[in-house]
N, C-alpha and C positions, 0 to 999 in steps of 0.2 A: 051123456058124458060122465065118465067116472069121477070120483072125488079126486083121484091123483091127477087126472087130466085137467080138471078145473083148477087145482092148486098150481100146476105147472103153468097153465095159461094165465092165471091171475098174477103169478110171480113174474112173468115176462111182460105183461101188458103195460104197466107204468114205466118201467125202464125203456121199453121200445118206443112208447109215445114221447118220452123225454128225449131220447136219442133222435127221433125224427124231427122234433121241434128244434133241437139244437142244430141239426144238419140244415134245416130250412133257414134258420137264422144266419148260419155261416154262409150259405149260398146267397142270401139277400145282401149281406155285407160285402161279399166279393163282387156282386153285380153293381154296386153303387158307382164305381168308376170302371166300367167294363167296356171295352178293353182299356188298358192304361194308355195315357197320351203318347208315350214313346217307350221303346224297349231299351234296356241297358245292355252292357257288354255281355254279361252272362246269359241274358235272354237271347241275344243274337247268336252266341255260341250254341245254345240249345236249338235255336231255329235252324242253324246250319246242320247240326247233327240230325235233326228231324227230317231233313231233306234227303238223307242217305238211307241206304238199306240197313237192316238190323246188323248185318255183319260189318258193313263199313262204319256204322256208328260205334260198334264195339271196338274195332281196330283204332278208330280216331281217338276214342276215349282212353284206351290203353296206352297209346303213344303220347298223348298230349295232356292228359288230365290225371290227377292223383286219385280220383274217385272211381269206384267200380262202374262198369259200363251198363249195368242193368237199367238205370233211369233213362239213359240215352237210347237204349234198345227199345224200351217201351214207348218212349217219345217218338221214335222212328215209326213204330206201328201206329201210334196216334196220328202222326203227320201224314200217313198214307191216305187218310180220309180228308185232309185239307191242309193248306199251308198258310192260311191267313194268320195275322197276329192274334186276332180274337180267338181263333180255333186253338192255336198253340197255348195261349193263356188259359183257355178252358181246361187244359190238361191239369194245370196246377190247381185250378178251382175244384175240379172233380176230386183229385186226391186229397185236397184240404177238407172238403166236405165229408169224404169217406173217413178221414182221420177223426174229425169231430164226432161223427156218428159212432164210430167204434169206441172212442174213449168215453163218451157219455154213457153208452150202453154198458161198458165194462164197469165203470165207476158206480153206476146206478145199481148194477147187480151185486157188486162186492160190498158197497156201503149203503147208500140210499139214493133216492131220486134227486134230492137236493145236491148231494155231493157230485152226482153225475152231471147235473146241469151246470154246477160251478166249474167242474173240470172242463166240460165242453166249451163254456164261455171263455175260460182262460186260454184255452188252446186257440 
């Protein structure tokens, strides 16, 4: 391995490990009460949108919601693999863990590993 490749690999190793650790921590925290005991109004709206096709979810969102339809379209795709409360809740857990991983990795690369872990834990 060349010196440049070693420097690149070493420069990414610590931030990547920190991001993986923060993502695993976030996933464990999300699983403490998984799935939640009951769903709320916005979650039932999301579950209803997830039961529709992607086009129907987009039309529903454009007609009755102020937010762009991308979330409900991807939730519709996620819902095509299952419709249980736990499965639909897993979509939020998945995107939350991805967000923690990305923020931790970015902050660790731009600042340092401690800043990355702090940012990931705050998120």
